[in-house]
MIPAMI-978871 format. One line per field, with one value per residue: residue number from 0; residue in three letters; x negated, y negated, z of N, C-alpha, C in turn. Coordinates in Angstrom, 1 decimal, decimal comma, m for minus. Layout:
BEGIN
miro: NUM  ... .
gupa: ALA  ... .
n_xx: X  ... .
n_yy: Y  ... .
n_zz: Z  ... .
ca_xx: X  ... .
ca_yy: Y  ... .
ca_zz: Z  ... .
c_xx: X  ... .
c_yy: Y  ... .
c_zz: Z  ... .
***
This chain:
BEGIN
miro: 0  1  2  3  4  5  6  7  8  9  10  11  12  13  14  15  16  17  18  19  20  21  22  23  24  25  26  27  28  29  30  31  32  33  34  35  36  37  38  39  40  41  42  43  44  45  46  47  48  49  50  51  52  53  54  55  56  57  58  59  60  61  62  63  64  65  66  67  68  69  70  71  72  73  74  75  76  77  78  79  80  81  82 .
gupa: MET  ARG  ASN  THR  LEU  LYS  LYS  GLN  ALA  LYS  VAL  THR  SER  LYS  GLY  GLN  VAL  THR  ILE  PRO  ARG  GLU  VAL  ARG  ARG  ARG  LEU  GLY  VAL  ARG  ALA  GLY  ASP  ARG  LEU  GLN  PHE  GLU  GLU  ASP  GLY  ASP  GLY  VAL  ARG  VAL  THR  ALA  VAL  ARG  LYS  GLU  SER  PRO  PHE  ALA  LYS  TYR  ARG  GLY  ILE  GLY  THR  PRO  GLY  ILE  GLY  LYS  GLY  ARG  LYS  GLY  ILE  GLN  LYS  TRP  LEU  ARG  GLU  LEU  ARG  GLY  GLU .
n_xx: m0,7  m0,5  m2,1  m0,3  m0,1  1,2  1,4  2,5  2,3  2,3  3,5  2,2  3,3  1,8  1,6  m0,4  m1,8  m2,8  m5,0  m4,5  m7,0  m7,4  m6,2  m7,9  m10,5  m9,9  m9,4  m11,7  m12,6  m14,0  m14,3  m14,0  m13,8  m12,1  m8,3  m6,0  m2,8  0,0  2,8  4,9  7,1  8,1  7,5  4,8  1,7  m1,6  m4,8  m8,5  m10,3  m12,9  m15,8  m18,2  m20,0  m20,2  m22,8  m24,3  m26,3  m28,3  m29,6  m32,4  m34,0  m37,0  m38,2  m40,2  m41,2  m40,1  m37,9  m34,4  m31,9  m31,7  m33,4  m35,2  m36,4  m37,6  m39,1  m41,1  m42,0  m43,2  m45,5  m46,6  m47,4  m49,2  m48,8 .
n_yy: 1,2  m2,2  m5,0  m7,6  m11,2  m13,7  m17,3  m20,6  m24,0  m27,4  m29,9  m33,0  m36,5  m37,4  m35,1  m33,1  m30,4  m28,8  m25,9  m22,8  m21,6  m18,7  m18,1  m19,2  m18,2  m15,5  m16,0  m16,7  m19,5  m22,8  m26,1  m28,7  m26,6  m25,1  m24,1  m22,0  m22,3  m20,0  m18,9  m16,1  m13,5  m13,4  m15,6  m18,0  m17,6  m17,9  m18,3  m18,3  m20,1  m18,8  m19,3  m17,9  m15,7  m15,4  m14,8  m15,1  m17,2  m16,4  m14,5  m12,6  m13,7  m14,1  m11,7  m11,7  m10,1  m7,8  m5,2  m5,4  m3,7  m0,3  1,3  m0,5  m1,2  1,4  2,0  m0,3  0,3  2,7  1,6  0,1  1,9  3,2  5,3 .
n_zz: m0,1  m0,5  0,7  2,0  1,6  3,2  3,1  4,2  2,7  2,9  0,7  m0,2  m0,8  m2,9  m4,2  m3,5  m2,1  0,7  0,7  2,5  4,8  5,0  2,2  0,7  1,0  0,1  m2,8  m3,0  m3,5  m3,2  m2,2  m4,7  m6,9  m9,6  m10,1  m11,5  m12,2  m13,2  m14,3  m13,9  m14,2  m11,6  m10,1  m9,4  m10,2  m8,5  m9,6  m9,4  m11,5  m13,2  m15,0  m15,2  m13,4  m10,2  m9,3  m11,2  m11,0  m9,6  m11,0  m11,7  m10,2  m8,1  m9,4  m11,4  m14,5  m14,0  m15,5  m16,3  m14,3  m13,1  m14,5  m15,3  m12,7  m11,9  m13,8  m12,9  m10,5  m11,1  m12,6  m10,6  m8,7  m10,2  m12,0 .
ca_xx: 0,1  m1,2  m1,7  0,4  m0,5  2,1  1,2  2,8  1,4  3,1  3,1  2,1  3,7  0,8  1,7  m1,6  m1,4  m4,1  m4,8  m4,9  m8,2  m7,4  m6,0  m9,2  m11,2  m9,2  m9,5  m13,3  m12,8  m14,4  m14,1  m14,4  m13,5  m10,8  m7,4  m4,9  m1,2  0,3  4,4  5,1  8,6  8,5  7,2  4,0  0,5  m2,5  m6,1  m9,5  m11,2  m14,4  m16,7  m19,5  m20,1  m20,5  m23,9  m25,3  m27,5  m29,5  m30,1  m33,7  m34,8  m37,9  m38,3  m40,8  m41,7  m39,3  m36,7  m32,8  m31,3  m32,4  m34,6  m36,6  m37,1  m38,1  m40,6  m42,1  m42,5  m44,2  m46,8  m46,9  m48,1  m50,5  m48,2 .
ca_yy: 0,1  m3,3  m6,1  m9,0  m12,3  m14,9  m18,5  m21,8  m25,4  m28,5  m30,7  m34,6  m37,6  m37,4  m33,8  m32,6  m29,0  m28,1  m24,3  m22,4  m20,9  m17,2  m17,9  m19,8  m16,8  m14,2  m16,4  m17,1  m20,7  m23,9  m27,7  m28,7  m25,4  m25,0  m23,3  m22,0  m21,8  m19,5  m18,6  m15,0  m13,2  m13,4  m16,7  m18,7  m16,9  m18,9  m17,7  m19,2  m20,0  m18,5  m19,6  m17,4  m14,6  m16,3  m14,3  m15,4  m18,2  m15,5  m13,3  m12,6  m14,9  m13,2  m10,7  m12,0  m9,0  m6,5  m5,3  m5,2  m2,2  0,9  1,8  m1,3  m1,1  2,7  1,6  m1,3  1,0  3,8  0,9  m0,3  3,1  3,7  6,2 .
ca_zz: 0,0  m1,0  2,1  1,3  2,3  3,0  3,8  3,4  2,9  2,5  m0,5  0,1  m1,7  m4,1  m5,0  m2,9  m1,0  1,7  0,6  3,8  4,7  4,6  0,9  0,0  1,0  m0,9  m4,1  m3,3  m3,9  m2,4  m2,6  m6,3  m7,4  m10,3  m9,9  m12,8  m11,9  m14,1  m14,2  m14,4  m14,3  m10,1  m9,6  m9,9  m9,9  m8,5  m9,8  m9,4  m12,8  m13,4  m16,1  m15,0  m12,5  m9,3  m9,0  m12,3  m10,7  m8,7  m11,9  m12,0  m9,1  m7,5  m10,1  m12,8  m15,0  m13,7  m16,2  m15,6  m14,0  m12,5  m15,5  m15,1  m11,5  m12,0  m14,8  m12,2  m9,5  m11,5  m12,7  m9,5  m8,3  m11,3  m12,8 .
c_xx: m0,8  m1,0  m1,4  0,3  0,5  1,7  2,0  2,0  2,7  2,8  3,3  2,8  3,0  0,7  0,3  m0,9  m2,7  m3,7  m5,3  m6,1  m8,3  m7,2  m7,4  m10,4  m11,0  m9,5  m11,0  m13,7  m13,4  m14,1  m14,7  m14,1  m12,1  m9,7  m6,6  m3,6  m0,5  1,8  4,4  6,5  9,0  8,1  6,0  2,6  m0,6  m3,7  m7,3  m10,0  m12,7  m15,0  m17,7  m19,4  m21,0  m22,2  m24,7  m26,5  m28,4  m30,1  m31,6  m34,6  m35,7  m38,5  m39,0  m41,3  m41,2  m38,2  m35,4  m32,6  m31,9  m33,7  m35,8  m37,1  m37,9  m39,5  m41,7  m42,5  m43,5  m45,8  m47,3  m48,0  m49,3  m49,9  m48,1 .
c_yy: m1,1  m4,4  m6,9  m10,0  m13,3  m16,1  m19,5  m22,8  m26,4  m29,8  m32,4  m35,0  m37,4  m36,0  m32,9  m31,1  m28,7  m26,3  m23,8  m21,4  m19,3  m17,2  m18,5  m18,6  m15,7  m14,7  m16,6  m18,7  m21,8  m25,2  m27,7  m27,5  m25,5  m23,9  m23,1  m21,7  m21,2  m18,5  m17,2  m14,8  m13,4  m14,7  m17,5  m17,9  m17,8  m17,9  m18,8  m19,0  m19,8  m18,4  m18,6  m16,3  m15,7  m15,9  m14,8  m16,3  m17,5  m14,7  m13,8  m13,3  m14,1  m11,8  m10,8  m10,5  m7,6  m6,6  m5,3  m3,6  m1,6  1,3  0,9  m1,6  0,1  2,2  0,7  m0,4  2,0  2,9  0,5  0,7  3,7  5,0  6,1 .
c_zz: 0,0  0,3  1,2  2,1  2,2  4,1  3,3  3,7  2,2  1,5  0,0  m1,0  m2,9  m4,8  m4,5  m2,1  m0,4  1,6  1,8  3,7  4,3  3,0  0,3  0,0  0,2  m2,3  m4,2  m3,8  m2,8  m3,0  m3,7  m7,2  m8,5  m9,9  m11,2  m11,8  m13,2  m13,8  m14,7  m13,8  m12,6  m9,5  m10,5  m9,5  m9,8  m8,7  m9,7  m10,8  m12,7  m14,9  m16,1  m13,6  m11,4  m8,6  m9,8  m12,0  m10,0  m9,8  m12,0  m11,4  m8,2  m8,1  m11,2  m13,2  m14,8  m14,6  m15,5  m15,3  m13,4  m13,4  m15,3  m14,2  m11,3  m12,6  m13,9  m11,3  m9,8  m12,0  m11,6  m8,6  m9,1  m12,1  m14,3 .
***
């Protein structure tokens, strides 16, 4: 069974809403992030807009000369061991 989340928020006169902390955590959003509102048959779905993986900025950090994935790491270890 899927864990259902029910939270409420008040809309200001400017149309602004404070998104509850638990909802922000589940969506993985922070200040400045974009949200998409999409109507479906049951209501409106809110999703975080992702242009790239949140981990993309860390790709390759601290691993110069080591190839990607398991094979790259295994090759690097063999070279390190002199095999």
